[in-house]
C-alpha positions in Angstrom: -20.0 -40.3 19.9 -18.2 -37.2 21.0 -18.8 -35.8 24.5 -18.2 -32.4 26.1 -15.5 -32.1 28.7 -13.9 -29.2 30.6 -10.3 -28.3 30.0 -8.3 -25.8 32.1 -5.7 -23.8 30.2 -2.7 -22.7 32.3 0.0 -20.2 31.9 2.9 -22.0 30.0 6.6 -21.8 30.6 7.6 -18.1 30.6 11.2 -18.7 29.6 12.6 -17.9 33.1 10.5 -14.9 33.9 9.1 -15.1 37.4 5.9 -13.1 36.7 4.4 -11.3 33.8 1.5 -8.8 33.6 -1.7 -9.5 31.7 -2.1 -6.5 29.5 -5.0 -7.7 27.3 -7.6 -10.4 27.3 -8.5 -11.3 23.7 -11.5 -13.5 24.4 -14.7 -13.4 26.5 -16.9 -16.0 28.1 -19.0 -17.7 25.4 -16.5 -17.2 22.6 -15.6 -20.1 20.3 -11.8 -20.3 19.9 -9.7 -22.3 17.5 -6.2 -23.7 18.0 -3.5 -21.0 18.1 -6.1 -18.2 18.5 -4.7 -15.5 20.8 -6.4 -15.7 24.2 -4.3 -13.2 26.3 -1.4 -10.8 25.8 1.2 -10.7 28.6 4.2 -8.4 29.0 7.5 -8.8 30.7 10.1 -6.0 31.1 11.5 -7.0 27.7 8.6 -8.1 25.4 4.9 -8.3 24.8 3.7 -11.8 23.9 0.5 -13.4 22.7 -0.4 -16.7 24.4 -2.2 -18.9 21.9 -5.0 -21.4 22.7 -3.7 -24.9 22.6 -7.0 -26.5 21.6 -10.3 -25.5 20.1 -13.4 -25.1 22.3 -15.8 -22.7 24.0 -14.7 -20.3 26.7 -16.7 -21.0 29.9 -14.7 -19.1 32.5 -11.7 -16.7 32.7 -9.5 -16.8 35.7 -7.4 -13.7 35.2 -8.0 -10.0 34.7 -6.2 -7.2 32.8 -3.5 -5.8 35.0 -3.0 -9.0 37.1 0.4 -10.6 37.5 0.6 -14.3 36.6 3.3 -17.0 36.6 3.9 -20.4 35.1 1.1 -22.9 36.0 -1.5 -20.3 37.0 -5.0 -21.1 35.7 -5.8 -18.9 32.7 -9.3 -20.0 31.5 -11.6 -22.9 31.2 -12.7 -24.4 27.9 -15.5 -26.7 27.0 -14.1 -29.0 24.4 -15.3 -32.0 22.4 -13.6 -35.2 23.6 -14.3 -37.5 20.6 -11.3 -39.8 21.3 -8.9 -40.7 24.1 -6.1 -38.8 22.4 -7.6 -35.3 23.0 -5.6 -34.9 26.2 -2.4 -35.9 24.6 -3.1 -33.4 21.8 -3.7 -30.8 24.5 -0.3 -31.5 26.0 1.5 -31.5 22.7 0.0 -28.2 21.7 0.7 -26.7 25.1 4.4 -27.6 24.6 4.3 -25.8 21.2 2.7 -22.7 22.7 5.3 -22.7 25.6 8.1 -22.7 23.0 6.5 -19.9 21.0 6.1 -17.7 24.1 9.7 -18.5 25.1 11.0 -17.1 21.9 10.2 -13.5 23.0 11.0 -13.9 26.6 14.2 -15.8 26.3 15.7 -13.8 23.5 16.7 -10.8 25.7 18.4 -13.0 28.3 20.4 -14.8 25.7 21.3 -11.6 24.0 22.4 -9.8 27.1 25.1 -12.4 27.7 26.5 -12.1 24.2 29.8 -10.1 24.2 30.6 -7.3 21.8 33.2 -7.7 19.0 35.2 -4.6 18.3 38.5 -4.0 16.5 41.8 -4.0 18.3 42.7 -0.4 19.1 45.0 1.5 21.4 44.0 4.6 23.3 44.2 7.8 21.3 42.6 11.2 21.2 42.7 11.6 17.5 39.1 11.8 16.0 38.3 9.0 13.7 35.3 7.2 12.2 34.5 3.5 12.1 31.9 1.5 10.3 29.5 -0.4 12.6 27.5 -3.4 11.2 24.3 -4.5 12.8 23.1 -8.0 12.5 20.0 -9.9 13.5 20.8 -11.4 16.9 19.9 -14.7 18.5 16.1 -15.1 18.1 15.7 -17.4 21.0 14.9 -20.5 18.9 12.9 -18.9 16.2 14.0 -19.7 12.7 12.8 -16.4 11.0 10.9 -13.3 11.9 9.2 -10.8 9.7 10.4 -7.2 9.3 7.2 -5.2 9.7 8.7 -1.7 9.8 11.9 0.2 8.9 12.3 2.9 11.6 15.3 4.7 10.0 16.5 5.8 6.6 20.0 6.2 5.1 21.4 9.5 6.4 19.5 9.4 9.7 21.6 10.2 12.9 20.5 7.9 15.7 21.5 7.4 19.3 22.5 4.2 21.1 19.3 2.3 21.9 17.2 3.9 19.2 15.2 1.4 17.2 16.4 0.5 13.7 13.7 -2.0 12.6 10.6 -3.6 14.1 10.3 -7.3 13.7 7.5 -9.7 14.5 7.3 -13.4 15.1 4.0 -15.3 15.4 3.7 -14.3 19.0 5.7 -11.2 19.7 6.8 -7.8 18.3 10.4 -6.9 18.8 12.4 -3.7 18.2 16.0 -4.0 17.2 17.9 -1.2 18.8 21.1 0.4 17.7 24.2 -0.8 19.6 25.9 2.6 19.2 25.3 6.2 18.2 26.0 7.2 14.6 24.7 7.9 11.1 22.9 5.2 9.0 25.0 4.7 5.9 23.4 1.6 4.5 20.3 -0.6 4.9 20.2 -4.2 3.7 16.6 -5.1 4.4 13.1 -4.0 3.4 9.7 -4.2 5.0 8.2 -7.6 4.5 11.5 -9.4 4.5 11.9 -12.6 6.6 15.0 -12.3 8.7 17.1 -15.0 10.4 19.9 -14.8 13.0 23.0 -13.3 11.4 21.3 -11.4 8.6 22.9 -8.0 8.1 20.5 -5.2 8.8 22.4 -1.9 8.6 25.7 -0.1 8.7 26.4 3.0 10.8 29.3 5.5 10.6 30.5 5.9 14.2 32.6 8.8 15.4 35.4 7.9 17.8 36.5 11.2 19.4 38.0 10.5 22.9 40.2 8.2 24.8 37.4 6.8 26.9 35.6 5.4 23.9 38.6 3.7 22.5 39.7 2.4 25.9 36.3 0.9 26.5 36.7 -0.9 23.2 40.1 -2.3 24.3 38.6 -3.5 27.6 36.6 -6.0 25.6 39.6 -7.6 24.0 39.2 -10.7 26.2 35.6 -11.0 25.1 36.7 -10.8 21.5 39.1 -13.7 21.8 36.6 -15.8 23.7 34.0 -15.5 21.0 36.1 -15.2 17.9 35.1 -18.6 16.6 31.4 -17.9 16.9 31.6 -14.5 15.3 33.6 -15.5 12.2 30.5 -16.9 10.7 28.7 -13.5 10.8 28.4 -11.5 7.5 31.3 -9.1 6.9 32.0 -6.2 4.7 35.2 -5.1 2.9 35.3 -1.9 5.1 36.8 -2.0 8.6 33.8 -2.8 10.7 32.7 -4.2 14.0 30.1 -6.8 14.7 28.2 -6.1 17.8 25.3 -8.4 18.8 22.4 -6.4 20.2 22.1 -6.7 24.0 18.3 -7.0 24.1 15.1 -6.7 22.3 12.7 -3.9 23.3 9.0 -4.8 23.4 6.7 -3.4 20.8 5.1 -1.5 23.6 7.4 1.5 23.3 8.8 3.4 26.2 8.1 6.8 24.6 11.7 7.8 24.8 12.7 11.1 23.4 15.7 10.8 21.2 18.2 13.7 21.6 18.6 15.9 18.6 22.2 16.5 17.6 23.6 19.5 15.9 24.0 17.7 12.6 22.2 14.8 10.9 18.7 14.1 9.7 16.9 13.6 13.0 13.5 14.8 11.9 12.9 11.9 9.5 14.0 9.4 12.1 11.7 11.0 14.7 8.7 10.8 12.3 9.3 7.1 11.7 9.7 6.4 15.4 6.3 7.9 16.1 4.4 4.8 15.0 6.5 2.5 17.2 6.5 4.8 20.2 3.0 3.5 21.0 2.0 1.3 23.9 0.4 -1.6 22.1 0.8 -5.4 21.9 1.4 -7.5 18.9 -2.3 -8.5 18.5 -3.3 -4.8 18.3 -0.5 -4.0 15.9 -1.4 -6.9 13.6 -5.0 -5.7 13.6 -3.9 -2.1 12.9 -1.8 -3.2 9.8 -4.8 -5.2 8.6 -7.1 -2.2 8.9 -4.5 0.3 7.6 -4.5 2.4 10.8 -1.7 4.6 11.9 -1.4 3.7 15.6 0.0 7.2 16.4 -3.4 8.7 15.5 -5.4 6.4 17.9 -6.4 7.5 21.4 -5.8 4.9 24.0 -8.1 3.9 26.7 -6.1 1.1 28.5 -4.1 1.3 31.6 -0.9 3.4 31.4 -2.0 4.6 28.0 -2.0 1.2 26.4 -4.0 0.7 23.1 -6.7 -1.9 23.0 -8.5 -3.5 20.1 -11.6 -1.5 21.1 -9.6 1.7 20.5 -8.9 0.7 17.0 -12.5 -0.2 16.3 -13.7 3.1 17.7 -11.1 5.0 15.6 -12.2 3.3 12.4 -15.9 3.9 13.2 -15.2 7.5 13.7 -13.2 7.7 10.5 -16.0 6.2 8.5 -18.8 8.3 10.1 -16.9 11.6 10.3 -14.2 11.8 7.6 -14.1 15.6 7.8 -12.7 15.4 11.3 -9.6 13.3 10.4 -6.5 14.9 9.2 -5.8 12.4 6.4 -9.3 12.4 4.9 -10.9 14.7 2.3 -12.9 17.4 4.2 -16.6 17.7 3.4 -18.0 20.6 1.5 -19.9 22.7 4.0 -23.7 23.0 3.7 -24.9 26.3 2.4 -28.5 27.6 2.6 -28.7 29.2 -0.8 -32.3 30.3 -0.2 -31.0 33.2 1.9 -29.6 34.8 -1.3 -32.7 34.4 -3.5 -35.2 32.0 -4.9 -34.0 28.4 -5.6 -35.4 25.2 -7.1 -34.1 21.8 -5.8 -34.3 18.7 -8.0 -32.9 15.3 -7.1 -30.1 13.9 -9.2 -31.1 11.1 -11.6 -29.7 7.6 -10.9 -27.6 7.9 -14.1 -26.2 11.2 -13.0 -25.3 9.8 -9.5 -23.5 6.8 -11.0 -21.6 9.0 -13.4 -20.6 11.4 -10.6 -19.4 8.5 -8.4 -17.3 6.9 -11.2 -15.7 10.2 -12.1 -15.0 11.0 -8.4 -13.4 7.6 -7.9 -11.3 7.9 -11.0 -10.1 11.4 -10.1 -9.1 10.4 -6.6 -7.2 7.2 -7.6 -5.7 8.1 -11.0 -2.7 10.5 -11.4 -4.0 12.3 -14.5 -1.8 13.8 -17.1 -3.3 15.6 -20.2 -1.4 16.6 -23.3 -2.8 18.5 -26.3 -2.2 18.5 -30.1 -3.9 19.5 -33.3 -4.6 17.1 -36.2 -4.7 18.4 -39.7 -7.9 16.8 -41.2 -8.1 19.0 -44.3 -7.6 16.0 -46.7 -9.9 13.8 -44.6 -12.7 16.3 -44.8 -12.2 16.7 -48.6 -12.3 12.9 -49.0 -15.4 12.7 -46.8 -17.2 15.3 -49.0 -16.6 13.0 -52.0 -18.7 10.3 -50.3 -21.9 12.4 -50.0 -23.7 10.7 -52.9 -22.8 7.2 -51.6 -23.8 8.2 -48.0 -27.3 9.3 -49.3 -27.6 6.0 -51.3 -26.7 3.8 -48.3 -28.6 6.1 -45.8 -25.5 6.1 -43.6 -23.8 9.3 -42.5 -20.0 9.2 -42.1 -18.8 11.7 -39.5 -15.2 12.5 -38.6 -15.8 10.3 -35.4 -15.8 7.2 -37.6 -12.3 8.0 -38.9 -11.2 9.0 -35.5 -12.3 5.7 -33.9 -10.5 3.8 -36.7 -7.3 5.8 -36.1 -7.5 5.3 -32.4 -7.9 1.5 -32.9 -4.7 1.4 -35.1 -2.8 3.5 -32.5 -3.9 1.1 -29.7 -2.5 -1.9 -31.6 0.8 -0.1 -32.1 1.0 1.2 -28.6 -0.1 -1.6 -26.2 0.5 0.6 -23.1 -2.8 2.3 -23.9 -4.7 -0.9 -24.5 -4.1 -2.1 -21.0 -5.4 -1.9 -17.4 -3.7 -2.0 -14.0 -4.7 -4.9 -11.8 -6.7 -4.0 -8.7 -3.7 -4.5 -6.4 -1.5 -2.4 -8.7 1.1 -5.1 -9.0 0.4 -6.1 -12.6 -0.5 -4.7 -16.0 -3.1 -6.5 -18.1 -2.6 -6.2 -21.8 -5.8 -6.7 -23.9 -5.7 -8.6 -27.2 -9.0 -7.0 -28.3 -9.8 -3.4 -29.3 -13.2 -2.2 -27.9 -13.6 1.6 -27.8 -16.2 3.5 -25.8 -17.7 6.7 -27.1 -19.3 9.3 -24.8 -22.8 10.3 -25.8 -24.6 13.3 -24.4 -28.2 12.4 -23.6 -31.0 14.3 -21.8 -30.6 11.8 -18.9 -26.9 12.4 -18.6 -23.6 11.1 -20.1 -23.6 7.5 -21.4 -20.7 5.6 -22.9 -21.7 2.7 -25.2 -18.8 0.5 -26.4 -18.1 -0.3 -30.1 -16.5 -3.8 -30.2 -13.6 -5.0 -32.4 -13.1 -1.5 -34.0 -9.8 -2.7 -35.5 -11.6 -5.4 -37.5 -14.4 -3.1 -39.0 -14.5 -0.8 -42.0 -15.7 2.9 -42.0 -19.2 2.1 -43.3 -19.8 -0.6 -40.7 -18.4 1.6 -37.9 -20.5 4.5 -38.9 -23.7 2.4 -38.8 -22.9 1.0 -35.4 -22.0 4.4 -34.0 -25.4 5.8 -35.1 -27.3 2.8 -33.7 -25.6 2.9 -30.3 -26.0 6.7 -30.1 -29.7 6.4 -30.8 -30.1 3.6 -28.2 -28.3 5.8 -25.7 -30.5 8.8 -26.3 -33.6 6.7 -26.0 -32.2 4.9 -22.9 -32.4 1.5 -24.6 -28.8 0.4 -24.1 -28.2 -3.0 -22.6 -25.7 -3.4 -19.8 -23.4 -5.4 -21.9 -23.3 -2.6 -24.5 -21.6 -0.4 -22.0 -19.0 -2.8 -20.8 -15.6 -4.1 -21.9 -14.1 -0.8 -23.2 -10.3 -0.5 -23.7 -10.3 3.2 -24.4 -12.8 6.1 -24.6 -13.3 8.9 -27.2 -15.3 11.9 -26.0 -16.2 14.4 -28.7 -17.5 17.9 -28.1 -16.9 19.0 -31.6 -20.6 19.5 -32.3 -20.9 21.8 -29.3 -17.8 23.9 -29.3 -14.7 24.7 -27.3 -11.0 24.8 -28.1 -9.9 22.1 -25.7 -10.7 20.3 -22.4 -9.2 17.7 -20.0 -11.3 14.5 -20.0 -11.2 12.3 -16.9 -10.0 8.7 -17.5 -12.7 6.2 -17.3 -11.1 3.6 -15.0 -10.1 0.8 -15.3 -9.1 2.1 -18.7 -5.8 4.1 -18.8 -6.6 6.7 -21.4 -9.3 8.9 -23.0 -9.2 11.1 -26.0 -11.1 14.4 -26.0 -12.1 16.0 -29.3 -13.0 19.7 -29.6 -14.5 21.9 -32.4 -12.8 21.9 -35.8 -11.1 25.3 -36.6 -9.6 26.7 -39.7 -6.0 27.9 -38.9 -3.1 29.3 -40.9 -0.4 26.8 -41.2 3.0 27.6 -42.7 3.7 25.2 -45.6 6.1 25.6 -48.5 7.2 29.1 -47.6 3.7 30.5 -47.1 0.7 30.4 -44.7 -2.2 28.4 -46.0 -5.6 27.7 -44.4 -5.9 24.2 -42.9 -8.7 22.5 -41.0 -7.3 21.6 -37.6 -8.9 19.3 -35.1 -8.0 20.0 -31.4 -7.2 16.7 -29.5 -6.8 16.2 -25.7 -5.3 13.0 -24.4 -5.6 12.2 -20.7 -3.9 9.2 -19.3 -3.1 7.3 -16.1 0.5 8.1 -15.3 0.9 4.9 -13.3 0.5 2.8 -16.4 1.6 5.2 -19.2 4.6 7.5 -19.3 5.0 10.7 -21.3 7.0 9.1 -24.1 4.2 6.5 -24.8 1.6 9.2 -24.7 3.6 11.4 -27.2 4.0 8.5 -29.7 0.3 7.6 -29.3 -0.9 11.1 -30.0 1.6 11.6 -32.9 0.4 8.4 -34.6 -3.3 9.4 -34.3 -2.6 12.8 -35.8 -0.6 11.3 -38.7 -3.4 8.8 -39.5 -6.0 11.5 -39.5 -3.8 13.7 -41.7 -3.6 10.9 -44.3 -6.3 8.3 -43.9 -4.6 6.2 -46.6 -2.2 5.1 -43.8 -5.1 3.1 -42.3 -4.7 0.7 -45.2 -1.0 0.0 -44.5 
């Protein structure tokens, strides 16, 4: 049977650092912690580091405070753990060793890097201006196999100074900024955010201006260092251009020093400054990780910690404020101000119906998330209307009325089969396109309670008579509010007809997750030039709105053209 025992967690090996400052305590007395949960964040002069918990248990006492200086072996906190077997203490020791190694990655890296010599091309003193290409590689990571690139701090064309950050990397326990070894202009970037980087990976290239004797002489002074480390540097990636391979002297901690890069007379400094702003924030890796998870720009968060350091509570307060007062945040949509209309005259206030609220919310969501494009065309339905008139007797006999909407739905179904880009939806994460192998079309119905969109299923498999009957039944159900939930779901595309009301055109809003909607306006007789003369033709105005993320203009043009051609000659529906 397991028993409870007390376990003291101590500060592990700090990789040679004498003392480090406790900048954040991530737990409180009474908290249940798991293995590798961050318990404190410490900071040396080179890096901020998370110290993980070596075992799972309950925090019963904390022996340090924020701002205190600690060294290897100092008591950190006390845990109440379950000792179910004699091996628990051995597990503790093993895990402590693992945590010590993880912390050492960040603290040892700068020391190792500082001793690494620079490699520069053999040159002789000259005063002639020249340019050289400088390659920047991932340096020794202090034992870590790979680190994640979490932010690109520059772009091609940016002019940066020596020491300015190029990328921000993060291991499991520390965030590290990779500084530029020289001043110059970024000419190439070989990495992207999210990449896993290892020692020796090529990060960027800079064009360096060599303008004086001092710069070149300094390069020559390193000749001995070049020969001493030639063997070790030959394994580094190289380029076809003359280049130098300069290991970075140190990593800067993610808690930035708020340096102010000097602006030169030329070069794109503004873009670089904007990208640095997010990293020029005093925050530890745990806070930065939480910020990325919440989607928070750290430069917008007001700090409350010592020396302007951001704490997790600052993030939580910021998010709470963002949710409760979106009108106060620069990146949010401002609220419409309240207006007392009664001051201008008599008013009547009525609450919105539930259906109206749902429709409004759906349209608002779609408008905010979908980049809408609308294009217009006229379909010549002269022959279609003539054919429809020949069916009057049969319509009376069957007691089924065939409207132009029935032919329109059939034409849209055929066009969806020929143009799969419109019979699709984007995945929620925006990474995939889902192509549907069925053709269900929604039709907007104007009802006294508000707009409703019943869905006609398998339109491509049904004839005009069957479609006409289903359209009438669904429209009647919608107007009497008898539609079932499943009768308003599963649509691939929507048709919204205002032909019975009027208008010459409108821009319908896409009913997401669909990617397209066809608006139909009132039929009009217009003169059309045919065979050398103007003749009256019945033209049907069409408005096609689509999600430009999933559908391009060419697809939309072909889709609209096919619909117009099918309506102009309904015999094509038989082909």
